[in-house]
PyMOL Python script that loads the backbone (N, CA, C, O; Angstrom):
from pymol import cmd

cmd.read_pdbstr("""\
ATOM      1  N   MET A   1      37.255 -28.408 -22.585  1.00  0.00           N
ATOM      2  CA  MET A   1      38.087 -28.203 -21.428  1.00  0.00           C
ATOM      3  C   MET A   1      37.537 -27.007 -20.632  1.00  0.00           C
ATOM      4  O   MET A   1      37.304 -25.942 -21.204  1.00  0.00           O
ATOM      5  N   PRO A   2      37.327 -27.178 -19.310  1.00  0.00           N
ATOM      6  CA  PRO A   2      36.767 -26.098 -18.503  1.00  0.00           C
ATOM      7  C   PRO A   2      37.750 -24.936 -18.362  1.00  0.00           C
ATOM      8  O   PRO A   2      38.968 -25.112 -18.333  1.00  0.00           O
ATOM      9  N   LYS A   3      37.175 -23.769 -18.277  1.00  0.00           N
ATOM     10  CA  LYS A   3      37.979 -22.562 -18.125  1.00  0.00           C
ATOM     11  C   LYS A   3      38.372 -22.397 -16.659  1.00  0.00           C
ATOM     12  O   LYS A   3      37.519 -22.510 -15.778  1.00  0.00           O
ATOM     13  N   ILE A   4      39.620 -22.139 -16.390  1.00  0.00           N
ATOM     14  CA  ILE A   4      40.120 -21.981 -15.026  1.00  0.00           C
ATOM     15  C   ILE A   4      40.043 -20.498 -14.655  1.00  0.00           C
ATOM     16  O   ILE A   4      40.597 -19.637 -15.339  1.00  0.00           O
ATOM     17  N   ILE A   5      39.342 -20.228 -13.553  1.00  0.00           N
ATOM     18  CA  ILE A   5      39.151 -18.854 -13.095  1.00  0.00           C
ATOM     19  C   ILE A   5      39.844 -18.709 -11.737  1.00  0.00           C
ATOM     20  O   ILE A   5      39.633 -19.540 -10.855  1.00  0.00           O
ATOM     21  N   PRO A   6      40.654 -17.687 -11.555  1.00  0.00           N
ATOM     22  CA  PRO A   6      41.298 -17.480 -10.241  1.00  0.00           C
ATOM     23  C   PRO A   6      40.260 -17.235  -9.146  1.00  0.00           C
ATOM     24  O   PRO A   6      39.180 -16.706  -9.408  1.00  0.00           O
ATOM     25  N   GLU A   7      40.602 -17.628  -7.910  1.00  0.00           N
ATOM     26  CA  GLU A   7      39.649 -17.524  -6.802  1.00  0.00           C
ATOM     27  C   GLU A   7      39.240 -16.089  -6.506  1.00  0.00           C
ATOM     28  O   GLU A   7      38.096 -15.848  -6.120  1.00  0.00           O
ATOM     29  N   ASP A   8      40.142 -15.130  -6.676  1.00  0.00           N
ATOM     30  CA  ASP A   8      39.793 -13.747  -6.365  1.00  0.00           C
ATOM     31  C   ASP A   8      38.920 -13.108  -7.443  1.00  0.00           C
ATOM     32  O   ASP A   8      38.359 -12.036  -7.217  1.00  0.00           O
ATOM     33  N   LYS A   9      38.795 -13.730  -8.586  1.00  0.00           N
ATOM     34  CA  LYS A   9      37.946 -13.212  -9.657  1.00  0.00           C
ATOM     35  C   LYS A   9      36.584 -13.923  -9.716  1.00  0.00           C
ATOM     36  O   LYS A   9      35.653 -13.417 -10.341  1.00  0.00           O
ATOM     37  N   ALA A  10      36.465 -15.086  -9.073  1.00  0.00           N
ATOM     38  CA  ALA A  10      35.228 -15.863  -9.134  1.00  0.00           C
ATOM     39  C   ALA A  10      34.222 -15.310  -8.129  1.00  0.00           C
ATOM     40  O   ALA A  10      34.399 -15.464  -6.921  1.00  0.00           O
ATOM     41  N   ARG A  11      33.182 -14.674  -8.621  1.00  0.00           N
ATOM     42  CA  ARG A  11      32.118 -14.128  -7.776  1.00  0.00           C
ATOM     43  C   ARG A  11      30.775 -14.454  -8.406  1.00  0.00           C
ATOM     44  O   ARG A  11      30.662 -14.579  -9.625  1.00  0.00           O
ATOM     45  N   GLN A  12      29.760 -14.592  -7.564  1.00  0.00           N
ATOM     46  CA  GLN A  12      28.424 -14.849  -8.079  1.00  0.00           C
ATOM     47  C   GLN A  12      27.731 -13.562  -8.483  1.00  0.00           C
ATOM     48  O   GLN A  12      26.811 -13.583  -9.300  1.00  0.00           O
ATOM     49  N   GLY A  13      28.138 -12.503  -7.953  1.00  0.00           N
ATOM     50  CA  GLY A  13      27.503 -11.227  -8.248  1.00  0.00           C
ATOM     51  C   GLY A  13      27.893 -10.224  -7.195  1.00  0.00           C
ATOM     52  O   GLY A  13      28.644 -10.536  -6.270  1.00  0.00           O
ATOM     53  N   ARG A  14      27.391  -9.036  -7.333  1.00  0.00           N
ATOM     54  CA  ARG A  14      27.694  -8.009  -6.349  1.00  0.00           C
ATOM     55  C   ARG A  14      26.402  -7.393  -5.856  1.00  0.00           C
ATOM     56  O   ARG A  14      25.371  -7.454  -6.526  1.00  0.00           O
ATOM     57  N   TRP A  15      26.470  -6.801  -4.683  1.00  0.00           N
ATOM     58  CA  TRP A  15      25.281  -6.193  -4.110  1.00  0.00           C
ATOM     59  C   TRP A  15      24.933  -4.909  -4.839  1.00  0.00           C
ATOM     60  O   TRP A  15      23.815  -4.767  -5.333  1.00  0.00           O
ATOM     61  N   GLY A  16      25.832  -4.007  -4.913  1.00  0.00           N
ATOM     62  CA  GLY A  16      25.580  -2.778  -5.658  1.00  0.00           C
ATOM     63  C   GLY A  16      24.428  -1.964  -5.104  1.00  0.00           C
ATOM     64  O   GLY A  16      24.030  -2.125  -3.951  1.00  0.00           O
ATOM     65  N   TRP A  17      23.898  -1.083  -5.948  1.00  0.00           N
ATOM     66  CA  TRP A  17      22.820  -0.183  -5.531  1.00  0.00           C
ATOM     67  C   TRP A  17      21.502  -0.913  -5.319  1.00  0.00           C
ATOM     68  O   TRP A  17      20.700  -0.511  -4.477  1.00  0.00           O
ATOM     69  N   HIS A  18      21.272  -1.975  -6.068  1.00  0.00           N
ATOM     70  CA  HIS A  18      20.013  -2.709  -5.936  1.00  0.00           C
ATOM     71  C   HIS A  18      19.874  -3.303  -4.533  1.00  0.00           C
ATOM     72  O   HIS A  18      18.827  -3.172  -3.900  1.00  0.00           O
ATOM     73  N   GLY A  19      20.913  -3.944  -4.059  1.00  0.00           N
ATOM     74  CA  GLY A  19      20.875  -4.521  -2.716  1.00  0.00           C
ATOM     75  C   GLY A  19      20.757  -3.463  -1.643  1.00  0.00           C
ATOM     76  O   GLY A  19      20.056  -3.657  -0.650  1.00  0.00           O
ATOM     77  N   LEU A  20      21.436  -2.342  -1.833  1.00  0.00           N
ATOM     78  CA  LEU A  20      21.354  -1.246  -0.860  1.00  0.00           C
ATOM     79  C   LEU A  20      19.946  -0.676  -0.804  1.00  0.00           C
ATOM     80  O   LEU A  20      19.440  -0.375   0.277  1.00  0.00           O
ATOM     81  N   ARG A  21      19.314  -0.527  -1.954  1.00  0.00           N
ATOM     82  CA  ARG A  21      17.932  -0.013  -1.974  1.00  0.00           C
ATOM     83  C   ARG A  21      16.981  -0.964  -1.255  1.00  0.00           C
ATOM     84  O   ARG A  21      16.080  -0.521  -0.543  1.00  0.00           O
ATOM     85  N   ILE A  22      17.176  -2.261  -1.436  1.00  0.00           N
ATOM     86  CA  ILE A  22      16.314  -3.241  -0.768  1.00  0.00           C
ATOM     87  C   ILE A  22      16.505  -3.173   0.740  1.00  0.00           C
ATOM     88  O   ILE A  22      15.530  -3.227   1.489  1.00  0.00           O
ATOM     89  N   LEU A  23      17.751  -3.054   1.195  1.00  0.00           N
ATOM     90  CA  LEU A  23      18.000  -2.974   2.629  1.00  0.00           C
ATOM     91  C   LEU A  23      17.424  -1.697   3.237  1.00  0.00           C
ATOM     92  O   LEU A  23      16.874  -1.736   4.338  1.00  0.00           O
ATOM     93  N   ILE A  24      17.538  -0.584   2.552  1.00  0.00           N
ATOM     94  CA  ILE A  24      16.986   0.673   3.050  1.00  0.00           C
ATOM     95  C   ILE A  24      15.457   0.617   3.073  1.00  0.00           C
ATOM     96  O   ILE A  24      14.836   1.085   4.028  1.00  0.00           O
ATOM     97  N   ALA A  25      14.856   0.055   2.043  1.00  0.00           N
ATOM     98  CA  ALA A  25      13.395  -0.069   2.009  1.00  0.00           C
ATOM     99  C   ALA A  25      12.905  -0.958   3.149  1.00  0.00           C
ATOM    100  O   ALA A  25      11.892  -0.650   3.777  1.00  0.00           O
ATOM    101  N   ALA A  26      13.603  -2.047   3.423  1.00  0.00           N
ATOM    102  CA  ALA A  26      13.214  -2.937   4.518  1.00  0.00           C
ATOM    103  C   ALA A  26      13.335  -2.218   5.856  1.00  0.00           C
ATOM    104  O   ALA A  26      12.490  -2.397   6.733  1.00  0.00           O
ATOM    105  N   LEU A  27      14.372  -1.409   6.020  1.00  0.00           N
ATOM    106  CA  LEU A  27      14.544  -0.658   7.257  1.00  0.00           C
ATOM    107  C   LEU A  27      13.425   0.367   7.437  1.00  0.00           C
ATOM    108  O   LEU A  27      12.903   0.523   8.541  1.00  0.00           O
ATOM    109  N   LEU A  28      13.056   1.059   6.372  1.00  0.00           N
ATOM    110  CA  LEU A  28      11.968   2.035   6.457  1.00  0.00           C
ATOM    111  C   LEU A  28      10.635   1.364   6.761  1.00  0.00           C
ATOM    112  O   LEU A  28       9.837   1.888   7.539  1.00  0.00           O
ATOM    113  N   LEU A  29      10.392   0.214   6.154  1.00  0.00           N
ATOM    114  CA  LEU A  29       9.150  -0.508   6.446  1.00  0.00           C
ATOM    115  C   LEU A  29       9.118  -0.994   7.893  1.00  0.00           C
ATOM    116  O   LEU A  29       8.064  -0.989   8.528  1.00  0.00           O
ATOM    117  N   ALA A  30      10.260  -1.408   8.410  1.00  0.00           N
ATOM    118  CA  ALA A  30      10.309  -1.840   9.810  1.00  0.00           C
ATOM    119  C   ALA A  30      10.009  -0.663  10.737  1.00  0.00           C
ATOM    120  O   ALA A  30       9.276  -0.824  11.713  1.00  0.00           O
ATOM    121  N   PHE A  31      10.561   0.514  10.449  1.00  0.00           N
ATOM    122  CA  PHE A  31      10.266   1.701  11.263  1.00  0.00           C
ATOM    123  C   PHE A  31       8.796   2.080  11.163  1.00  0.00           C
ATOM    124  O   PHE A  31       8.195   2.478  12.161  1.00  0.00           O
ATOM    125  N   ALA A  32       8.211   1.965   9.984  1.00  0.00           N
ATOM    126  CA  ALA A  32       6.791   2.289   9.821  1.00  0.00           C
ATOM    127  C   ALA A  32       5.925   1.324  10.626  1.00  0.00           C
ATOM    128  O   ALA A  32       4.968   1.746  11.275  1.00  0.00           O
ATOM    129  N   ALA A  33       6.250   0.040  10.588  1.00  0.00           N
ATOM    130  CA  ALA A  33       5.482  -0.944  11.351  1.00  0.00           C
ATOM    131  C   ALA A  33       5.624  -0.697  12.846  1.00  0.00           C
ATOM    132  O   ALA A  33       4.658  -0.844  13.595  1.00  0.00           O
ATOM    133  N   TRP A  34       6.811  -0.325  13.280  1.00  0.00           N
ATOM    134  CA  TRP A  34       7.040  -0.022  14.683  1.00  0.00           C
ATOM    135  C   TRP A  34       6.213   1.198  15.102  1.00  0.00           C
ATOM    136  O   TRP A  34       5.601   1.195  16.170  1.00  0.00           O
ATOM    137  N   GLY A  35       6.196   2.223  14.274  1.00  0.00           N
ATOM    138  CA  GLY A  35       5.414   3.412  14.575  1.00  0.00           C
ATOM    139  C   GLY A  35       3.930   3.128  14.657  1.00  0.00           C
ATOM    140  O   GLY A  35       3.244   3.634  15.545  1.00  0.00           O
ATOM    141  N   ILE A  36       3.434   2.328  13.744  1.00  0.00           N
ATOM    142  CA  ILE A  36       2.017   1.958  13.756  1.00  0.00           C
ATOM    143  C   ILE A  36       1.686   1.169  15.018  1.00  0.00           C
ATOM    144  O   ILE A  36       0.638   1.377  15.631  1.00  0.00           O
ATOM    145  N   ALA A  37       2.578   0.266  15.403  1.00  0.00           N
ATOM    146  CA  ALA A  37       2.349  -0.517  16.622  1.00  0.00           C
ATOM    147  C   ALA A  37       2.364   0.383  17.856  1.00  0.00           C
ATOM    148  O   ALA A  37       1.580   0.168  18.780  1.00  0.00           O
ATOM    149  N   GLU A  38       3.234   1.378  17.888  1.00  0.00           N
ATOM    150  CA  GLU A  38       3.272   2.312  19.012  1.00  0.00           C
ATOM    151  C   GLU A  38       1.982   3.122  19.097  1.00  0.00           C
ATOM    152  O   GLU A  38       1.419   3.286  20.179  1.00  0.00           O
ATOM    153  N   ILE A  39       1.517   3.623  17.963  1.00  0.00           N
ATOM    154  CA  ILE A  39       0.283   4.415  17.936  1.00  0.00           C
ATOM    155  C   ILE A  39      -0.909   3.556  18.357  1.00  0.00           C
ATOM    156  O   ILE A  39      -1.750   3.999  19.139  1.00  0.00           O
ATOM    157  N   TYR A  40      -0.980   2.339  17.844  1.00  0.00           N
ATOM    158  CA  TYR A  40      -2.074   1.441  18.207  1.00  0.00           C
ATOM    159  C   TYR A  40      -2.030   1.115  19.701  1.00  0.00           C
ATOM    160  O   TYR A  40      -3.069   1.065  20.360  1.00  0.00           O
ATOM    161  N   GLY A  41      -0.834   0.897  20.229  1.00  0.00           N
ATOM    162  CA  GLY A  41      -0.704   0.596  21.654  1.00  0.00           C
ATOM    163  C   GLY A  41      -1.157   1.747  22.523  1.00  0.00           C
ATOM    164  O   GLY A  41      -1.800   1.530  23.550  1.00  0.00           O
ATOM    165  N   GLU A  42      -0.833   2.973  22.129  1.00  0.00           N
ATOM    166  CA  GLU A  42      -1.281   4.140  22.890  1.00  0.00           C
ATOM    167  C   GLU A  42      -2.793   4.318  22.800  1.00  0.00           C
ATOM    168  O   GLU A  42      -3.438   4.665  23.789  1.00  0.00           O
ATOM    169  N   MET A  43      -3.354   4.083  21.630  1.00  0.00           N
ATOM    170  CA  MET A  43      -4.795   4.224  21.464  1.00  0.00           C
ATOM    171  C   MET A  43      -5.538   3.152  22.247  1.00  0.00           C
ATOM    172  O   MET A  43      -6.611   3.417  22.790  1.00  0.00           O
ATOM    173  N   ALA A  44      -4.995   1.968  22.313  1.00  0.00           N
ATOM    174  CA  ALA A  44      -5.664   0.872  23.012  1.00  0.00           C
ATOM    175  C   ALA A  44      -5.622   1.065  24.522  1.00  0.00           C
ATOM    176  O   ALA A  44      -6.538   0.629  25.218  1.00  0.00           O
ATOM    177  N   LYS A  45      -4.587   1.703  25.042  1.00  0.00           N
ATOM    178  CA  LYS A  45      -4.491   1.845  26.491  1.00  0.00           C
ATOM    179  C   LYS A  45      -5.135   3.125  26.999  1.00  0.00           C
ATOM    180  O   LYS A  45      -5.415   3.211  28.195  1.00  0.00           O
ATOM    181  N   THR A  46      -5.380   4.105  26.174  1.00  0.00           N
ATOM    182  CA  THR A  46      -5.901   5.396  26.606  1.00  0.00           C
ATOM    183  C   THR A  46      -7.293   5.308  27.241  1.00  0.00           C
ATOM    184  O   THR A  46      -7.464   5.886  28.315  1.00  0.00           O
ATOM    185  N   PRO A  47      -8.288   4.646  26.679  1.00  0.00           N
ATOM    186  CA  PRO A  47      -9.623   4.650  27.301  1.00  0.00           C
ATOM    187  C   PRO A  47      -9.634   4.077  28.715  1.00  0.00           C
ATOM    188  O   PRO A  47     -10.399   4.559  29.550  1.00  0.00           O
ATOM    189  N   ALA A  48      -8.845   3.103  29.007  1.00  0.00           N
ATOM    190  CA  ALA A  48      -8.834   2.492  30.337  1.00  0.00           C
ATOM    191  C   ALA A  48      -8.238   3.433  31.371  1.00  0.00           C
ATOM    192  O   ALA A  48      -8.633   3.387  32.536  1.00  0.00           O
ATOM    193  N   THR A  49      -7.304   4.279  30.980  1.00  0.00           N
ATOM    194  CA  THR A  49      -6.658   5.175  31.949  1.00  0.00           C
ATOM    195  C   THR A  49      -7.420   6.483  32.119  1.00  0.00           C
ATOM    196  O   THR A  49      -7.141   7.206  33.075  1.00  0.00           O
ATOM    197  N   GLN A  50      -8.358   6.827  31.255  1.00  0.00           N
ATOM    198  CA  GLN A  50      -9.069   8.095  31.333  1.00  0.00           C
ATOM    199  C   GLN A  50     -10.449   7.961  31.966  1.00  0.00           C
ATOM    200  O   GLN A  50     -11.218   8.922  31.939  1.00  0.00           O
ATOM    201  N   GLN A  51     -10.785   6.832  32.523  1.00  0.00           N
ATOM    202  CA  GLN A  51     -12.116   6.650  33.102  1.00  0.00           C
ATOM    203  C   GLN A  51     -12.256   7.343  34.440  1.00  0.00           C
ATOM    204  O   GLN A  51     -13.378   7.563  34.895  1.00  0.00           O
ATOM    205  N   GLY A  52     -11.178   7.687  35.075  1.00  0.00           N
ATOM    206  CA  GLY A  52     -11.266   8.376  36.362  1.00  0.00           C
ATOM    207  C   GLY A  52     -11.257   7.400  37.519  1.00  0.00           C
ATOM    208  O   GLY A  52     -10.690   6.310  37.433  1.00  0.00           O
ATOM    209  N   SER A  53     -11.892   7.807  38.595  1.00  0.00           N
ATOM    210  CA  SER A  53     -11.893   6.957  39.796  1.00  0.00           C
ATOM    211  C   SER A  53     -12.899   5.818  39.645  1.00  0.00           C
ATOM    212  O   SER A  53     -13.859   5.900  38.878  1.00  0.00           O
ATOM    213  N   ALA A  54     -12.647   4.776  40.389  1.00  0.00           N
ATOM    214  CA  ALA A  54     -13.537   3.620  40.355  1.00  0.00           C
ATOM    215  C   ALA A  54     -14.836   3.948  41.079  1.00  0.00           C
ATOM    216  O   ALA A  54     -14.817   4.672  42.075  1.00  0.00           O
ATOM    217  N   PRO A  55     -15.936   3.442  40.609  1.00  0.00           N
ATOM    218  CA  PRO A  55     -17.212   3.712  41.280  1.00  0.00           C
ATOM    219  C   PRO A  55     -17.239   3.072  42.666  1.00  0.00           C
ATOM    220  O   PRO A  55     -16.837   1.923  42.850  1.00  0.00           O
ATOM    221  N   SER A  56     -17.724   3.847  43.629  1.00  0.00           N
ATOM    222  CA  SER A  56     -17.800   3.311  44.994  1.00  0.00           C
ATOM    223  C   SER A  56     -19.111   2.555  45.159  1.00  0.00           C
ATOM    224  O   SER A  56     -20.150   2.971  44.646  1.00  0.00           O
ATOM    225  N   GLY A  57     -19.054   1.481  45.855  1.00  0.00           N
ATOM    226  CA  GLY A  57     -20.244   0.661  45.903  1.00  0.00           C
ATOM    227  C   GLY A  57     -20.747   0.322  47.182  1.00  0.00           C
ATOM    228  O   GLY A  57     -21.757  -0.374  47.283  1.00  0.00           O
TER     229      GLY A  57
END
""", "prot")
cmd.dss("prot")
cmd.show_as("cartoon", "prot")
cmd.util.cbc("prot")
cmd.orient("prot")
């Protein structure tokens, strides 16, 4: 005979500290990727803007 469990007690699991650590790690990795993309974008655009005036022909 199956055991009857009340609806408020039936859970698959809880998030706890493990889930919180995963969410924080994902957030930090997203910030790191964003920072790297910003630095790369600045480095890629800098040489084109520092060439000075266009050569007259």
